C-alpha positions in Angstrom: -33.5 21.7 22.4 -31.2 21.6 18.9 -27.3 21.6 19.9 -25.7 20.0 16.6 -25.8 19.6 13.2 -24.4 16.7 11.3 -24.2 17.1 7.7 -24.0 14.6 4.6 -21.2 15.4 2.2 -21.7 14.5 -1.1 -24.8 16.3 -2.5 -25.4 18.0 0.4 -22.3 20.3 1.1 -20.3 19.3 -2.2 -21.5 19.1 -5.8 -20.1 15.8 -6.7 -23.4 13.1 -6.5 -23.8 14.4 -10.2 -19.7 13.5 -10.8 -20.1 10.0 -8.5 -23.0 9.2 -11.2 -21.1 10.3 -14.6 -17.9 8.1 -13.5 -19.4 5.3 -11.9 -21.2 5.0 -15.6 -18.3 5.5 -16.8 -16.2 2.7 -15.3 -18.4 0.4 -15.2 -19.5 0.6 -19.1 -16.2 0.4 -19.8 -15.9 -2.9 -17.8 -18.5 -4.0 -20.1 -21.6 -3.4 -17.4 -24.4 -1.5 -18.6 -24.9 1.2 -15.9 -27.4 3.9 -15.9 -27.8 7.0 -13.6 -30.7 5.5 -12.4 -28.4 2.4 -10.7 -26.3 5.2 -9.4 -29.4 6.5 -7.5 -29.9 3.4 -5.7 -25.9 3.6 -4.1 -25.9 7.2 -2.7 -24.3 7.4 0.2 -24.1 3.5 0.6 -20.6 1.7 1.8 -19.1 -0.3 0.1 -20.3 -3.4 2.1 -23.8 -2.3 1.2 -23.7 -1.2 -2.4 -21.5 -3.6 -3.9 -24.5 -7.0 -3.4 -26.4 -4.3 -4.3 -24.9 -3.9 -8.0 -24.2 -7.4 -8.2 -28.0 -8.2 -7.5 -28.5 -6.0 -11.0 -25.5 -7.1 -12.9 -24.8 -10.7 -11.2 -22.2 -12.1 -9.1 -19.4 -11.5 -11.4 -20.0 -8.2 -11.3 -16.3 -6.5 -10.1 -17.1 -3.9 -7.6 -13.4 -3.6 -6.4 -12.0 -2.9 -9.9 -15.2 -0.8 -10.9 -15.0 1.0 -8.2 -11.2 1.6 -8.3 -11.7 3.0 -11.8 -14.4 5.4 -10.7 -12.2 6.8 -8.2 -9.5 7.2 -10.6 -11.5 9.0 -13.5 -13.1 11.3 -10.7 -9.6 12.6 -9.0 -8.4 13.0 -12.2 -11.5 15.0 -13.0 -11.5 17.0 -9.9 -7.7 17.6 -9.9 -8.2 19.3 -13.2 -11.5 21.3 -12.0 -12.0 21.0 -8.8 -15.5 20.6 -6.8 -18.0 23.2 -6.3 -20.0 23.9 -3.1 -23.8 23.7 -3.0 -25.5 26.9 -2.6 -25.9 28.2 1.0 -23.4 26.1 2.6 -21.5 29.8 4.1 -24.5 31.3 4.9 -25.9 28.2 7.1 -22.3 27.8 8.7 -22.3 31.5 9.5 -25.5 30.7 10.8 -24.7 27.7 13.2 -21.2 30.1 14.5 -23.5 32.5 15.7 -25.8 29.8 17.5 -23.1 28.5 19.0 -23.9 25.0 17.6 -21.7 22.3 17.0 -21.6 20.6 13.7 -19.4 17.2 11.9 -20.1 16.1 8.8 -20.8 12.4 8.1 -20.1 10.6 5.2 -19.9 7.7 3.4 -16.6 8.6 1.9 -13.1 8.1 3.2 -11.4 10.7 5.5 -8.7 11.2 3.1 -11.0 12.3 0.0 -13.5 13.8 2.9 -10.6 16.1 4.1 -9.1 17.1 0.6 -12.3 17.6 -0.9 -13.3 19.9 2.1 -9.6 21.3 2.1 -10.0 22.6 -1.3 -13.1 24.4 -1.0 -11.5 26.0 2.4 -14.1 24.8 4.9 -12.7 21.7 6.2 -11.9 24.1 9.5 -15.2 24.8 10.0 -16.6 21.4 10.9 -16.0 20.5 14.9 -15.4 17.2 13.7 -15.4 14.0 10.8 -17.0 11.2 10.9 -15.8 8.9 7.5 -16.8 6.0 5.8 -13.2 4.1 6.9 -14.0 5.3 10.3 -16.8 2.8 11.5 -17.5 -1.0 10.8 -21.5 -0.4 9.6 -21.7 2.4 7.2 -25.6 4.0 5.7 -28.1 3.3 5.3 -27.2 1.9 9.1 -28.0 4.3 11.8 -24.1 4.0 13.1 -22.6 7.1 11.4 -24.8 9.5 12.9 -24.9 8.2 15.7 -21.4 8.5 15.9 -21.3 12.0 14.2 -23.5 12.9 17.9 -21.3 10.9 20.2 -18.2 12.7 19.0 -19.9 16.1 19.4 -20.9 15.3 22.9 -24.7 15.2 22.3 -27.2 12.4 21.6 -28.7 12.2 18.1 -32.1 13.6 19.0 -30.4 16.7 19.7 -29.2 16.8 16.8 -30.7 18.2 13.0 -29.5 15.5 10.4 -29.0 17.3 6.4 -29.2 14.5 3.7 -30.0 14.6 0.4 -29.8 10.9 -0.4 -32.9 8.2 1.2 -30.0 5.9 2.1 -28.7 8.8 4.2 -32.2 9.1 5.6 -32.4 6.1 6.6 -29.6 6.1 8.6 -30.1 9.6 10.0 -33.7 8.9 11.2 -32.8 5.3 12.5 -30.2 6.9 14.7 -33.0 9.3 16.1 -31.8 12.6 14.5 -34.5 15.1 13.5 -33.8 15.1 10.0 -34.1 17.5 7.1 -33.9 17.3 3.4 -32.2 19.4 0.8 -32.9 17.5 -2.4 -29.9 16.9 -5.1 -30.8 14.3 -7.5 -34.1 12.9 -6.6 -37.1 14.7 -4.3 -38.2 12.7 -1.6 -41.8 10.7 -2.2 -44.4 10.5 0.2 -42.9 7.8 2.5 -39.8 9.7 2.8 -41.4 12.6 3.7 -42.4 10.9 6.7 -39.1 10.8 7.9 -38.4 14.0 8.0 -39.0 17.5 9.7 -38.4 19.5 6.9 -37.3 19.8 3.0 -35.3 22.9 1.9 -34.6 24.3 -1.7 -31.1 24.6 -0.6 -28.8 24.9 2.8 -29.6 28.6 3.1 -33.1 27.7 3.9 -31.8 25.5 6.7 -31.7 27.8 9.7 -35.5 28.9 9.7 -36.6 24.6 10.2 -33.1 24.8 12.8 -35.1 27.9 14.6 -38.1 26.3 14.4 -37.0 22.9 15.8 -35.2 25.0 18.7 
């Protein structure tokens, strides 16, 4: 029986993956590294513990991950301060369904607590989630299963009692390995055949997720 819904944030609730891609590239290029959007796809939802060695394997061991990331955050914060963040379609209708159904819900994100709260507060939905599990709250981030194991536990549930909503392969791997039932809402990429084997559904927008939850109950 499904008792909880676990949400990724970037690219799932918020239309921020396009910003992450843009500003990772701008930052890296300012340091002389030829990063492209294709490189950024490979680090979606990854914690620094895993994204840093991944990028060094591409650009060399001298890739200054901390400096590039800090500049990316600076650029992205400046953009968001001026323009705000956009919600992905269907989030309000899905949260309304969750409220009506008596389901618990949590955000499970690789983003740190401070920025997670700031982003969700800026679009007035922070208080619609029961709990948050953020990147600075766990030792092993995505694609390891810890984020979603903790997400279920903090709601008082088992992972098998939770639907996990994700937009990226690394996030899907995390939720799948945790034992959640995983639904993909694609953002920058579509699932391939191997990824589909780990999903109970693929939805065009968050508005379509309620039907999948009903079927999984």
